[in-house]
C-alpha angles and dihedrals in degrees: 000000000000115000111229121190151147138208117255125199145149098039111103100165105101092206092053091044090055090058091054092045090053090053093048089052091050089050090057102258120142104180137051136192116212117198115229107193127177087263091052091051092048099046110015103040110066127051122221109243092226096047127095110191093177092243129122125293102346092276126152119260097261092046090053092051092048091048091051089052093052092046087062092051098256122147102233125222123187123196138191095245105210091325107173086356089270096104129060122270150092098264137106125242120228090182094071091048093051095039109039090157088063093058125108118262127216118238085253091059103255119132117237130202099260132087121247118244089218097049110112094217092053091045091056091045090054093047088057092044090052094052092046093048092051091047090063087075096261117170091201135019109216115211098206120207098321107200146155115250112303107196097203091056090063100035090248124157110212130178114275111270094015118140141171146285119026100135122138092266092052093046091051092048091047092050091050092049100044104019091233139091117275109253123233091227123076104251131173088261091053090053090048090050093049091052093046092051092049091052091045091053093048094046092054093049092045091053090053088049092055091047088055091053101254133113128242131236121182118199110201121198111256096255138089102218134100093242093068103034127286131011093195111042091193086079089074100027092062095054113113097224093056116103105165127034113206142177135176112217097192097181098193096049095046094050098258097113091135095048109043090141095053095041095049093041093053096051093040090057091047094051095043092048094051092043091053091047094052099033095249135138116253128221137183128193122213121214112251100162140071093020124140123233099250116131088236090059093051089049089052088058089053091047093048092050092049092048091054095046095043089045090068104247119162094222138027124190134176124219105245141010116256088006090289091295091159097052103075095191093061104017118133115249090237103024095169092056092048094047093046093046090056094046092047091059095051115097117246094238 
């Protein structure tokens, strides 16, 4: 049976969330991704011992929302929404404010607002995040668009040719790996190193996830270049702790607005092929944000959804629920039409 889901964020009232979950179930969905940002972990995870909120079981807010999802039969995913600013998402990171020495550094020496995968403080922070996320009752931890700093995502102007990361931790790891000093120019070996460190980070977190009793999904950016993640996706597909291989071919965001069908079809085939080869589940995300209200755009949503379903994936999600109606900076111009178009193309069973 096809897994059909959406991301869910922003609502931290369990009673209100239950209303939305009931609607999602009526609309035919059977899976949900709950974002678990640094803010969520700080303020919606623990329960004060002396506080009775009148909810079930004395659980923290996020645990209650996850439990309500599972009560309705949803498979529950939890993701590190913009944690450290090295995962996707519209959330701020307190970690990088409190730990500036853990941030990535450009090859020219300037610090940038994103944590470094090799920094020991961030590694320990993520180990703790992983255990806490799994303890919510998550079925799957969803490693969402892990990436080194991408300047255009943050509106940053960086010196031409500058790259990350060349902090002390990265230089030490590079020296240990290659027995040479890390260059200041972006060489083929530097790209190889960046990819290897990204995979090393993910593998450690995925192993902790398995130890905690949850599965792992890794969502790679829909590209095959070193600037956005991995050139060779086999590097992650072959890792033992991986359970679900994912990508999100958001055609409009990645400058393929005129070829949604081709773009989604290509990456669907890629994910399904690798998943079959390595005995994994496959998953595709459909763009449900930052879309205009033109009929052609709504038709592109239908086309993208059909391409994913017909391409044989095990799971199709939309980011995000109600076509991001509640997030004014990225909401679709006609969110109801986008949301309904996507749901219409999903099979009933």
